[in-house]
C-alpha positions as CSV (number, residue, x, y, z in Angstrom):
1,M,-79.0,27.6,87.9
2,T,-78.8,31.2,85.8
3,H,-78.1,31.1,81.9
4,I,-75.0,33.5,80.8
5,T,-73.5,34.3,77.8
6,I,-70.1,36.6,77.7
7,T,-69.5,37.9,74.4
8,W,-66.2,39.7,73.9
9,K,-66.0,42.5,71.7
10,A,-63.7,42.1,69.0
11,G,-60.7,45.1,69.4
12,F,-61.3,48.4,68.5
13,H,-57.7,50.5,67.2
14,P,-58.5,54.6,66.5
15,T,-57.2,54.0,63.1
16,T,-57.5,50.3,62.0
17,G,-60.4,49.9,63.5
18,F,-62.2,46.6,64.6
19,N,-59.5,44.1,64.9
20,G,-61.3,40.5,64.4
21,D,-64.7,39.3,65.2
22,D,-66.8,39.4,68.9
23,T,-66.5,35.8,70.6
24,D,-68.8,34.2,73.1
25,A,-69.2,31.7,76.2
26,T,-71.9,30.5,77.2
27,F,-72.8,28.7,80.9
28,F,-75.0,28.0,83.6
29,Y,-74.0,28.7,87.2
30,N,-76.4,29.1,90.5
31,F,-75.5,32.4,91.3
32,G,-78.6,31.7,94.5
33,E,-80.0,35.1,95.2
34,L,-78.0,37.6,93.5
35,T,-79.0,40.1,91.6
36,D,-78.4,40.7,87.8
37,L,-76.2,43.6,88.6
38,E,-74.3,41.7,91.4
39,I,-73.8,39.0,88.7
40,C,-72.4,40.9,86.4
41,N,-70.2,42.5,89.0
42,K,-69.0,38.9,89.8
43,I,-68.2,37.8,86.6
44,Y,-66.3,41.1,86.1
45,Q,-64.1,40.6,88.7
46,E,-63.5,37.0,88.4
47,T,-62.6,37.6,84.4
48,N,-60.1,40.8,85.4
49,L,-58.8,38.2,87.9
50,Y,-58.3,35.0,86.6
51,T,-59.4,33.7,90.1
52,G,-63.0,32.5,91.5
53,E,-65.3,29.8,91.4
54,V,-66.9,31.7,88.3
55,W,-64.4,31.9,86.3
56,E,-63.0,28.1,86.6
57,V,-66.4,27.3,84.4
58,I,-65.6,30.3,82.9
59,K,-62.0,29.0,81.7
60,L,-64.1,25.5,80.5
61,V,-66.0,27.0,78.2
62,L,-63.2,30.2,76.8
63,P,-63.6,30.6,72.8
64,E,-59.6,30.1,71.5
65,E,-60.1,33.3,69.1
66,R,-61.1,35.5,72.1
67,T,-58.9,38.9,71.7
68,H,-58.6,39.0,75.0
69,T,-60.3,37.5,78.4
70,A,-60.7,40.3,80.9
71,L,-64.2,42.1,80.7
72,S,-63.8,46.2,79.2
73,V,-65.2,48.8,77.4
74,F,-63.0,49.9,74.3
75,H,-63.3,53.7,73.5
76,G,-64.0,54.2,69.5
77,P,-64.5,57.2,67.2
78,K,-66.7,60.3,68.2
79,V,-70.4,60.3,66.7
80,D,-71.9,64.0,67.0
81,G,-68.8,65.3,69.7
82,E,-69.4,61.9,71.8
83,L,-66.3,59.0,72.3
84,T,-68.4,55.5,71.0
85,Q,-68.0,53.4,73.7
86,I,-68.1,49.8,73.1
87,G,-68.2,47.7,76.2
88,D,-68.2,43.6,76.2
89,T,-71.8,42.4,77.7
90,I,-73.2,39.6,79.9
91,M,-76.8,38.2,79.1
92,V,-78.2,36.9,82.5
93,D,-81.4,35.4,80.9
94,G,-81.9,36.4,78.2
95,R,-81.5,40.5,79.9
96,I,-78.1,42.2,78.3
97,Y,-76.2,44.3,80.2
98,E,-72.8,46.1,78.5
99,V,-69.8,47.6,80.6
100,A,-69.6,50.8,81.0
101,D,-67.3,53.4,81.7
102,N,-68.9,53.3,85.3
103,G,-71.0,50.7,85.6
104,W,-73.2,49.0,84.0
105,K,-76.0,49.9,80.4
106,I,-78.8,47.7,80.2
107,K,-78.9,47.0,76.4
108,E,-81.8,44.7,75.5
109,R,-83.8,41.9,76.7
110,V,-83.9,38.9,74.2
């Protein structure tokens, strides 16, 4: 069984800043032989389409206070000329992956 934690980041508005707090959902699921990135892509697809076997498990643990369900990346203010990206994250057995404009960004291992 794979230990998954999905973190939905608070929505970011360019003029008002962050809107709300981060929320998490944690569950265990047997992904078989899928790699971490394949797991992330499966979760991404199912949370955006609201359908699938994993989605049925996720629905049971969705936090009521979340601001959205589909995984996404927000674009915040520019810092040193670069647009800040704030992505929702998926932790797969302690390895954290952040949604990015072009796939996934490996964040850290806890």
